[in-house]
Structures are given as C-alpha cells and as structure tokens.
PyMOL Python script that loads the backbone (N, CA, C, O; Angstrom):
from pymol import cmd

cmd.read_pdbstr("""\
ATOM      1  N   MET A   1       9.197  -7.083  24.194  1.00  0.00           N
ATOM      2  CA  MET A   1       7.919  -6.431  23.963  1.00  0.00           C
ATOM      3  C   MET A   1       7.256  -7.042  22.733  1.00  0.00           C
ATOM      4  O   MET A   1       7.916  -7.359  21.743  1.00  0.00           O
ATOM      5  N   GLU A   2       5.963  -7.195  22.815  1.00  0.00           N
ATOM      6  CA  GLU A   2       5.174  -7.666  21.682  1.00  0.00           C
ATOM      7  C   GLU A   2       5.107  -6.576  20.619  1.00  0.00           C
ATOM      8  O   GLU A   2       5.338  -5.402  20.909  1.00  0.00           O
ATOM      9  N   ASN A   3       4.793  -6.966  19.401  1.00  0.00           N
ATOM     10  CA  ASN A   3       4.582  -5.989  18.331  1.00  0.00           C
ATOM     11  C   ASN A   3       3.249  -5.282  18.525  1.00  0.00           C
ATOM     12  O   ASN A   3       2.300  -5.848  19.068  1.00  0.00           O
ATOM     13  N   ILE A   4       3.198  -4.051  18.076  1.00  0.00           N
ATOM     14  CA  ILE A   4       1.950  -3.292  18.053  1.00  0.00           C
ATOM     15  C   ILE A   4       1.616  -3.074  16.587  1.00  0.00           C
ATOM     16  O   ILE A   4       2.423  -2.524  15.837  1.00  0.00           O
ATOM     17  N   ILE A   5       0.437  -3.500  16.179  1.00  0.00           N
ATOM     18  CA  ILE A   5       0.027  -3.373  14.786  1.00  0.00           C
ATOM     19  C   ILE A   5      -1.204  -2.478  14.729  1.00  0.00           C
ATOM     20  O   ILE A   5      -2.205  -2.731  15.399  1.00  0.00           O
ATOM     21  N   LEU A   6      -1.113  -1.439  13.927  1.00  0.00           N
ATOM     22  CA  LEU A   6      -2.240  -0.527  13.753  1.00  0.00           C
ATOM     23  C   LEU A   6      -2.911  -0.814  12.419  1.00  0.00           C
ATOM     24  O   LEU A   6      -2.246  -0.899  11.387  1.00  0.00           O
ATOM     25  N   ILE A   7      -4.226  -0.963  12.444  1.00  0.00           N
ATOM     26  CA  ILE A   7      -4.980  -1.165  11.212  1.00  0.00           C
ATOM     27  C   ILE A   7      -6.090  -0.124  11.152  1.00  0.00           C
ATOM     28  O   ILE A   7      -6.548   0.376  12.180  1.00  0.00           O
ATOM     29  N   GLY A   8      -6.508   0.188   9.951  1.00  0.00           N
ATOM     30  CA  GLY A   8      -7.585   1.155   9.800  1.00  0.00           C
ATOM     31  C   GLY A   8      -7.728   1.585   8.359  1.00  0.00           C
ATOM     32  O   GLY A   8      -6.978   1.157   7.482  1.00  0.00           O
ATOM     33  N   MET A   9      -8.688   2.422   8.139  1.00  0.00           N
ATOM     34  CA  MET A   9      -8.973   2.932   6.800  1.00  0.00           C
ATOM     35  C   MET A   9      -7.819   3.795   6.293  1.00  0.00           C
ATOM     36  O   MET A   9      -7.022   4.317   7.073  1.00  0.00           O
ATOM     37  N   LYS A  10      -7.749   3.930   4.978  1.00  0.00           N
ATOM     38  CA  LYS A  10      -6.740   4.765   4.336  1.00  0.00           C
ATOM     39  C   LYS A  10      -6.829   6.191   4.875  1.00  0.00           C
ATOM     40  O   LYS A  10      -7.916   6.752   5.019  1.00  0.00           O
ATOM     41  N   ALA A  11      -5.666   6.762   5.169  1.00  0.00           N
ATOM     42  CA  ALA A  11      -5.538   8.166   5.598  1.00  0.00           C
ATOM     43  C   ALA A  11      -6.232   8.477   6.927  1.00  0.00           C
ATOM     44  O   ALA A  11      -6.665   9.608   7.152  1.00  0.00           O
ATOM     45  N   CYS A  12      -6.340   7.469   7.813  1.00  0.00           N
ATOM     46  CA  CYS A  12      -6.985   7.723   9.109  1.00  0.00           C
ATOM     47  C   CYS A  12      -5.984   8.082  10.205  1.00  0.00           C
ATOM     48  O   CYS A  12      -6.378   8.377  11.333  1.00  0.00           O
ATOM     49  N   GLY A  13      -4.675   8.059   9.874  1.00  0.00           N
ATOM     50  CA  GLY A  13      -3.672   8.470  10.853  1.00  0.00           C
ATOM     51  C   GLY A  13      -2.843   7.348  11.445  1.00  0.00           C
ATOM     52  O   GLY A  13      -2.172   7.546  12.458  1.00  0.00           O
ATOM     53  N   LYS A  14      -2.874   6.169  10.833  1.00  0.00           N
ATOM     54  CA  LYS A  14      -2.114   5.030  11.360  1.00  0.00           C
ATOM     55  C   LYS A  14      -0.625   5.334  11.469  1.00  0.00           C
ATOM     56  O   LYS A  14      -0.009   5.054  12.497  1.00  0.00           O
ATOM     57  N   SER A  15      -0.048   5.899  10.428  1.00  0.00           N
ATOM     58  CA  SER A  15       1.388   6.205  10.438  1.00  0.00           C
ATOM     59  C   SER A  15       1.722   7.274  11.470  1.00  0.00           C
ATOM     60  O   SER A  15       2.721   7.172  12.181  1.00  0.00           O
ATOM     61  N   THR A  16       0.894   8.281  11.546  1.00  0.00           N
ATOM     62  CA  THR A  16       1.125   9.359  12.516  1.00  0.00           C
ATOM     63  C   THR A  16       1.092   8.819  13.941  1.00  0.00           C
ATOM     64  O   THR A  16       1.990   9.093  14.736  1.00  0.00           O
ATOM     65  N   VAL A  17       0.062   8.058  14.257  1.00  0.00           N
ATOM     66  CA  VAL A  17      -0.074   7.486  15.597  1.00  0.00           C
ATOM     67  C   VAL A  17       1.033   6.465  15.856  1.00  0.00           C
ATOM     68  O   VAL A  17       1.598   6.418  16.948  1.00  0.00           O
ATOM     69  N   GLY A  18       1.336   5.654  14.854  1.00  0.00           N
ATOM     70  CA  GLY A  18       2.390   4.651  15.004  1.00  0.00           C
ATOM     71  C   GLY A  18       3.738   5.267  15.327  1.00  0.00           C
ATOM     72  O   GLY A  18       4.464   4.770  16.188  1.00  0.00           O
ATOM     73  N   LYS A  19       4.071   6.340  14.645  1.00  0.00           N
ATOM     74  CA  LYS A  19       5.342   7.034  14.910  1.00  0.00           C
ATOM     75  C   LYS A  19       5.361   7.609  16.321  1.00  0.00           C
ATOM     76  O   LYS A  19       6.386   7.560  17.001  1.00  0.00           O
ATOM     77  N   LEU A  20       4.236   8.150  16.760  1.00  0.00           N
ATOM     78  CA  LEU A  20       4.152   8.689  18.124  1.00  0.00           C
ATOM     79  C   LEU A  20       4.294   7.582  19.169  1.00  0.00           C
ATOM     80  O   LEU A  20       5.014   7.748  20.154  1.00  0.00           O
ATOM     81  N   PHE A  21       3.610   6.454  18.958  1.00  0.00           N
ATOM     82  CA  PHE A  21       3.749   5.304  19.857  1.00  0.00           C
ATOM     83  C   PHE A  21       5.204   4.851  19.931  1.00  0.00           C
ATOM     84  O   PHE A  21       5.754   4.659  21.015  1.00  0.00           O
ATOM     85  N   ALA A  22       5.814   4.685  18.765  1.00  0.00           N
ATOM     86  CA  ALA A  22       7.199   4.207  18.711  1.00  0.00           C
ATOM     87  C   ALA A  22       8.133   5.145  19.464  1.00  0.00           C
ATOM     88  O   ALA A  22       8.996   4.702  20.221  1.00  0.00           O
ATOM     89  N   GLN A  23       7.955   6.426  19.251  1.00  0.00           N
ATOM     90  CA  GLN A  23       8.799   7.417  19.931  1.00  0.00           C
ATOM     91  C   GLN A  23       8.585   7.355  21.448  1.00  0.00           C
ATOM     92  O   GLN A  23       9.546   7.355  22.216  1.00  0.00           O
ATOM     93  N   LYS A  24       7.346   7.304  21.860  1.00  0.00           N
ATOM     94  CA  LYS A  24       7.012   7.283  23.287  1.00  0.00           C
ATOM     95  C   LYS A  24       7.526   6.013  23.967  1.00  0.00           C
ATOM     96  O   LYS A  24       8.000   6.060  25.102  1.00  0.00           O
ATOM     97  N   LEU A  25       7.428   4.879  23.269  1.00  0.00           N
ATOM     98  CA  LEU A  25       7.829   3.596  23.847  1.00  0.00           C
ATOM     99  C   LEU A  25       9.293   3.256  23.599  1.00  0.00           C
ATOM    100  O   LEU A  25       9.809   2.281  24.145  1.00  0.00           O
ATOM    101  N   GLY A  26       9.963   4.058  22.775  1.00  0.00           N
ATOM    102  CA  GLY A  26      11.368   3.800  22.471  1.00  0.00           C
ATOM    103  C   GLY A  26      11.577   2.557  21.625  1.00  0.00           C
ATOM    104  O   GLY A  26      12.546   1.821  21.812  1.00  0.00           O
ATOM    105  N   ILE A  27      10.659   2.328  20.693  1.00  0.00           N
ATOM    106  CA  ILE A  27      10.763   1.167  19.810  1.00  0.00           C
ATOM    107  C   ILE A  27      10.824   1.625  18.358  1.00  0.00           C
ATOM    108  O   ILE A  27      10.572   2.788  18.043  1.00  0.00           O
ATOM    109  N   LYS A  28      11.163   0.685  17.486  1.00  0.00           N
ATOM    110  CA  LYS A  28      11.285   0.985  16.059  1.00  0.00           C
ATOM    111  C   LYS A  28       9.900   1.030  15.406  1.00  0.00           C
ATOM    112  O   LYS A  28       9.036   0.205  15.701  1.00  0.00           O
ATOM    113  N   PHE A  29       9.708   1.997  14.521  1.00  0.00           N
ATOM    114  CA  PHE A  29       8.475   2.090  13.739  1.00  0.00           C
ATOM    115  C   PHE A  29       8.746   1.534  12.349  1.00  0.00           C
ATOM    116  O   PHE A  29       9.709   1.935  11.696  1.00  0.00           O
ATOM    117  N   ILE A  30       7.914   0.624  11.898  1.00  0.00           N
ATOM    118  CA  ILE A  30       8.054   0.042  10.561  1.00  0.00           C
ATOM    119  C   ILE A  30       6.796   0.352   9.769  1.00  0.00           C
ATOM    120  O   ILE A  30       5.683   0.041  10.194  1.00  0.00           O
ATOM    121  N   GLU A  31       6.989   0.966   8.615  1.00  0.00           N
ATOM    122  CA  GLU A  31       5.889   1.270   7.697  1.00  0.00           C
ATOM    123  C   GLU A  31       5.771   0.092   6.732  1.00  0.00           C
ATOM    124  O   GLU A  31       6.622  -0.077   5.859  1.00  0.00           O
ATOM    125  N   LEU A  32       4.731  -0.721   6.879  1.00  0.00           N
ATOM    126  CA  LEU A  32       4.591  -1.942   6.091  1.00  0.00           C
ATOM    127  C   LEU A  32       4.551  -1.667   4.591  1.00  0.00           C
ATOM    128  O   LEU A  32       5.104  -2.438   3.807  1.00  0.00           O
ATOM    129  N   ASP A  33       3.908  -0.586   4.188  1.00  0.00           N
ATOM    130  CA  ASP A  33       3.837  -0.262   2.759  1.00  0.00           C
ATOM    131  C   ASP A  33       5.238  -0.134   2.156  1.00  0.00           C
ATOM    132  O   ASP A  33       5.495  -0.635   1.062  1.00  0.00           O
ATOM    133  N   GLN A  34       6.133   0.533   2.867  1.00  0.00           N
ATOM    134  CA  GLN A  34       7.504   0.708   2.379  1.00  0.00           C
ATOM    135  C   GLN A  34       8.254  -0.620   2.347  1.00  0.00           C
ATOM    136  O   GLN A  34       9.051  -0.861   1.441  1.00  0.00           O
ATOM    137  N   GLU A  35       8.002  -1.478   3.328  1.00  0.00           N
ATOM    138  CA  GLU A  35       8.658  -2.790   3.360  1.00  0.00           C
ATOM    139  C   GLU A  35       8.189  -3.655   2.189  1.00  0.00           C
ATOM    140  O   GLU A  35       8.981  -4.398   1.610  1.00  0.00           O
ATOM    141  N   ILE A  36       6.914  -3.561   1.845  1.00  0.00           N
ATOM    142  CA  ILE A  36       6.376  -4.295   0.693  1.00  0.00           C
ATOM    143  C   ILE A  36       7.032  -3.799  -0.592  1.00  0.00           C
ATOM    144  O   ILE A  36       7.411  -4.599  -1.447  1.00  0.00           O
ATOM    145  N   GLU A  37       7.164  -2.489  -0.728  1.00  0.00           N
ATOM    146  CA  GLU A  37       7.814  -1.916  -1.918  1.00  0.00           C
ATOM    147  C   GLU A  37       9.263  -2.376  -2.032  1.00  0.00           C
ATOM    148  O   GLU A  37       9.728  -2.679  -3.130  1.00  0.00           O
ATOM    149  N   LYS A  38       9.982  -2.432  -0.913  1.00  0.00           N
ATOM    150  CA  LYS A  38      11.377  -2.902  -0.919  1.00  0.00           C
ATOM    151  C   LYS A  38      11.451  -4.374  -1.326  1.00  0.00           C
ATOM    152  O   LYS A  38      12.278  -4.751  -2.157  1.00  0.00           O
ATOM    153  N   ALA A  39      10.587  -5.202  -0.741  1.00  0.00           N
ATOM    154  CA  ALA A  39      10.583  -6.634  -1.060  1.00  0.00           C
ATOM    155  C   ALA A  39      10.262  -6.853  -2.534  1.00  0.00           C
ATOM    156  O   ALA A  39      10.859  -7.714  -3.180  1.00  0.00           O
ATOM    157  N   HIS A  40       9.332  -6.086  -3.060  1.00  0.00           N
ATOM    158  CA  HIS A  40       8.973  -6.204  -4.473  1.00  0.00           C
ATOM    159  C   HIS A  40      10.150  -5.826  -5.359  1.00  0.00           C
ATOM    160  O   HIS A  40      10.418  -6.496  -6.356  1.00  0.00           O
ATOM    161  N   PHE A  41      10.849  -4.763  -5.005  1.00  0.00           N
ATOM    162  CA  PHE A  41      11.998  -4.334  -5.804  1.00  0.00           C
ATOM    163  C   PHE A  41      13.089  -5.404  -5.793  1.00  0.00           C
ATOM    164  O   PHE A  41      13.705  -5.670  -6.825  1.00  0.00           O
ATOM    165  N   ILE A  42      13.328  -6.014  -4.643  1.00  0.00           N
ATOM    166  CA  ILE A  42      14.330  -7.080  -4.548  1.00  0.00           C
ATOM    167  C   ILE A  42      13.922  -8.265  -5.424  1.00  0.00           C
ATOM    168  O   ILE A  42      14.755  -8.826  -6.136  1.00  0.00           O
ATOM    169  N   ASP A  43      12.650  -8.646  -5.375  1.00  0.00           N
ATOM    170  CA  ASP A  43      12.162  -9.803  -6.144  1.00  0.00           C
ATOM    171  C   ASP A  43      12.072  -9.541  -7.639  1.00  0.00           C
ATOM    172  O   ASP A  43      12.482 -10.378  -8.442  1.00  0.00           O
ATOM    173  N   LYS A  44      11.542  -8.389  -8.016  1.00  0.00           N
ATOM    174  CA  LYS A  44      11.208  -8.130  -9.418  1.00  0.00           C
ATOM    175  C   LYS A  44      12.063  -7.066 -10.098  1.00  0.00           C
ATOM    176  O   LYS A  44      11.950  -6.859 -11.306  1.00  0.00           O
ATOM    177  N   LYS A  45      12.922  -6.386  -9.325  1.00  0.00           N
ATOM    178  CA  LYS A  45      13.741  -5.289  -9.878  1.00  0.00           C
ATOM    179  C   LYS A  45      12.857  -4.249 -10.569  1.00  0.00           C
ATOM    180  O   LYS A  45      13.198  -3.721 -11.628  1.00  0.00           O
ATOM    181  N   GLU A  46      11.729  -3.975  -9.949  1.00  0.00           N
ATOM    182  CA  GLU A  46      10.725  -3.071 -10.501  1.00  0.00           C
ATOM    183  C   GLU A  46      10.272  -2.132  -9.378  1.00  0.00           C
ATOM    184  O   GLU A  46       9.789  -2.595  -8.344  1.00  0.00           O
ATOM    185  N   LYS A  47      10.422  -0.835  -9.570  1.00  0.00           N
ATOM    186  CA  LYS A  47      10.063   0.134  -8.532  1.00  0.00           C
ATOM    187  C   LYS A  47       8.613   0.581  -8.723  1.00  0.00           C
ATOM    188  O   LYS A  47       8.295   1.339  -9.640  1.00  0.00           O
ATOM    189  N   LEU A  48       7.751   0.097  -7.842  1.00  0.00           N
ATOM    190  CA  LEU A  48       6.332   0.443  -7.868  1.00  0.00           C
ATOM    191  C   LEU A  48       5.874   0.805  -6.461  1.00  0.00           C
ATOM    192  O   LEU A  48       6.480   0.384  -5.476  1.00  0.00           O
ATOM    193  N   THR A  49       4.800   1.590  -6.372  1.00  0.00           N
ATOM    194  CA  THR A  49       4.194   1.844  -5.069  1.00  0.00           C
ATOM    195  C   THR A  49       3.428   0.589  -4.650  1.00  0.00           C
ATOM    196  O   THR A  49       3.157  -0.284  -5.475  1.00  0.00           O
ATOM    197  N   PHE A  50       3.085   0.506  -3.373  1.00  0.00           N
ATOM    198  CA  PHE A  50       2.356  -0.679  -2.912  1.00  0.00           C
ATOM    199  C   PHE A  50       1.011  -0.811  -3.620  1.00  0.00           C
ATOM    200  O   PHE A  50       0.560  -1.928  -3.872  1.00  0.00           O
ATOM    201  N   ARG A  51       0.369   0.295  -3.943  1.00  0.00           N
ATOM    202  CA  ARG A  51      -0.907   0.234  -4.679  1.00  0.00           C
ATOM    203  C   ARG A  51      -0.702  -0.297  -6.099  1.00  0.00           C
ATOM    204  O   ARG A  51      -1.502  -1.090  -6.595  1.00  0.00           O
ATOM    205  N   GLU A  52       0.377   0.148  -6.746  1.00  0.00           N
ATOM    206  CA  GLU A  52       0.683  -0.329  -8.103  1.00  0.00           C
ATOM    207  C   GLU A  52       1.021  -1.817  -8.091  1.00  0.00           C
ATOM    208  O   GLU A  52       0.652  -2.547  -9.011  1.00  0.00           O
ATOM    209  N   ILE A  53       1.721  -2.265  -7.053  1.00  0.00           N
ATOM    210  CA  ILE A  53       2.068  -3.686  -6.923  1.00  0.00           C
ATOM    211  C   ILE A  53       0.789  -4.512  -6.839  1.00  0.00           C
ATOM    212  O   ILE A  53       0.647  -5.516  -7.537  1.00  0.00           O
ATOM    213  N   PHE A  54      -0.138  -4.092  -5.985  1.00  0.00           N
ATOM    214  CA  PHE A  54      -1.399  -4.812  -5.814  1.00  0.00           C
ATOM    215  C   PHE A  54      -2.179  -4.852  -7.122  1.00  0.00           C
ATOM    216  O   PHE A  54      -2.688  -5.900  -7.521  1.00  0.00           O
ATOM    217  N   LYS A  55      -2.267  -3.704  -7.783  1.00  0.00           N
ATOM    218  CA  LYS A  55      -3.030  -3.608  -9.032  1.00  0.00           C
ATOM    219  C   LYS A  55      -2.412  -4.471 -10.135  1.00  0.00           C
ATOM    220  O   LYS A  55      -3.133  -5.143 -10.872  1.00  0.00           O
ATOM    221  N   LYS A  56      -1.090  -4.456 -10.250  1.00  0.00           N
ATOM    222  CA  LYS A  56      -0.414  -5.168 -11.336  1.00  0.00           C
ATOM    223  C   LYS A  56      -0.333  -6.673 -11.100  1.00  0.00           C
ATOM    224  O   LYS A  56      -0.530  -7.458 -12.028  1.00  0.00           O
ATOM    225  N   HIS A  57      -0.043  -7.078  -9.865  1.00  0.00           N
ATOM    226  CA  HIS A  57       0.251  -8.487  -9.583  1.00  0.00           C
ATOM    227  C   HIS A  57      -0.858  -9.232  -8.841  1.00  0.00           C
ATOM    228  O   HIS A  57      -0.828 -10.461  -8.763  1.00  0.00           O
ATOM    229  N   GLY A  58      -1.826  -8.513  -8.301  1.00  0.00           N
ATOM    230  CA  GLY A  58      -2.955  -9.159  -7.647  1.00  0.00           C
ATOM    231  C   GLY A  58      -2.763  -9.405  -6.157  1.00  0.00           C
ATOM    232  O   GLY A  58      -1.673  -9.242  -5.608  1.00  0.00           O
ATOM    233  N   ALA A  59      -3.858  -9.801  -5.529  1.00  0.00           N
ATOM    234  CA  ALA A  59      -3.908  -9.958  -4.074  1.00  0.00           C
ATOM    235  C   ALA A  59      -2.997 -11.063  -3.558  1.00  0.00           C
ATOM    236  O   ALA A  59      -2.321 -10.878  -2.547  1.00  0.00           O
ATOM    237  N   ASP A  60      -2.967 -12.209  -4.232  1.00  0.00           N
ATOM    238  CA  ASP A  60      -2.152 -13.327  -3.744  1.00  0.00           C
ATOM    239  C   ASP A  60      -0.675 -12.966  -3.704  1.00  0.00           C
ATOM    240  O   ASP A  60       0.009 -13.246  -2.719  1.00  0.00           O
ATOM    241  N   PHE A  61      -0.183 -12.348  -4.766  1.00  0.00           N
ATOM    242  CA  PHE A  61       1.218 -11.924  -4.817  1.00  0.00           C
ATOM    243  C   PHE A  61       1.494 -10.901  -3.718  1.00  0.00           C
ATOM    244  O   PHE A  61       2.516 -10.970  -3.035  1.00  0.00           O
ATOM    245  N   PHE A  62       0.580  -9.957  -3.556  1.00  0.00           N
ATOM    246  CA  PHE A  62       0.730  -8.907  -2.550  1.00  0.00           C
ATOM    247  C   PHE A  62       0.802  -9.511  -1.151  1.00  0.00           C
ATOM    248  O   PHE A  62       1.647  -9.112  -0.349  1.00  0.00           O
ATOM    249  N   ARG A  63      -0.062 -10.456  -0.853  1.00  0.00           N
ATOM    250  CA  ARG A  63      -0.074 -11.110   0.468  1.00  0.00           C
ATOM    251  C   ARG A  63       1.238 -11.856   0.715  1.00  0.00           C
ATOM    252  O   ARG A  63       1.725 -11.899   1.844  1.00  0.00           O
ATOM    253  N   THR A  64       1.807 -12.440  -0.332  1.00  0.00           N
ATOM    254  CA  THR A  64       3.106 -13.108  -0.205  1.00  0.00           C
ATOM    255  C   THR A  64       4.178 -12.107   0.208  1.00  0.00           C
ATOM    256  O   THR A  64       5.006 -12.406   1.069  1.00  0.00           O
ATOM    257  N   LEU A  65       4.170 -10.929  -0.395  1.00  0.00           N
ATOM    258  CA  LEU A  65       5.138  -9.893  -0.018  1.00  0.00           C
ATOM    259  C   LEU A  65       4.912  -9.429   1.416  1.00  0.00           C
ATOM    260  O   LEU A  65       5.872  -9.157   2.137  1.00  0.00           O
ATOM    261  N   GLU A  66       3.663  -9.336   1.832  1.00  0.00           N
ATOM    262  CA  GLU A  66       3.364  -8.908   3.207  1.00  0.00           C
ATOM    263  C   GLU A  66       3.971  -9.861   4.228  1.00  0.00           C
ATOM    264  O   GLU A  66       4.379  -9.438   5.310  1.00  0.00           O
ATOM    265  N   LYS A  67       4.030 -11.127   3.892  1.00  0.00           N
ATOM    266  CA  LYS A  67       4.550 -12.137   4.821  1.00  0.00           C
ATOM    267  C   LYS A  67       6.067 -12.124   4.938  1.00  0.00           C
ATOM    268  O   LYS A  67       6.617 -12.656   5.903  1.00  0.00           O
ATOM    269  N   LYS A  68       6.753 -11.521   3.966  1.00  0.00           N
ATOM    270  CA  LYS A  68       8.223 -11.532   3.975  1.00  0.00           C
ATOM    271  C   LYS A  68       8.773 -10.707   5.076  1.00  0.00           C
ATOM    272  O   LYS A  68       9.991 -10.609   5.226  1.00  0.00           O
TER     273      LYS A  68
END
""", "prot")
cmd.dss("prot")
cmd.show_as("cartoon", "prot")
cmd.util.cbc("prot")
cmd.orient("prot")
C-alpha cells in the first residue's frame, strides 16, 4: 500500500482523521511532529517540541529532520 499523507492548517483535524484512516485500513499511523522531536533528541540530546526546534534551529535544519 502507498503512504497516505494528510496536510492542512494547524488544528484542522489531521491527526484525528489520520488515526481513523489508519484504524479503518489496518495500517500504522505516524505522527510526523513526534518523529521530528525524536530525531532531534537523537541528534542534539535536547528535548524540544517541533515548534521549538523550528524556532531555535531554523527552517533548513527542520527540513533535514523531516527527511530522516
């Protein structure tokens, strides 16, 4: 199965809908924000939210974490 990626404005229900899709289709749901936070902690040994990571390190660094 191909990946399903949900995009949209902040707080529009992406996570809620994504979890419902995953449950209905029997696939794994991945919250990208949490994966970015984990990757950042592994790289920098610094626990920050995804918003704090973006603010502190900038867009280029953030995009690098998104690709991991």
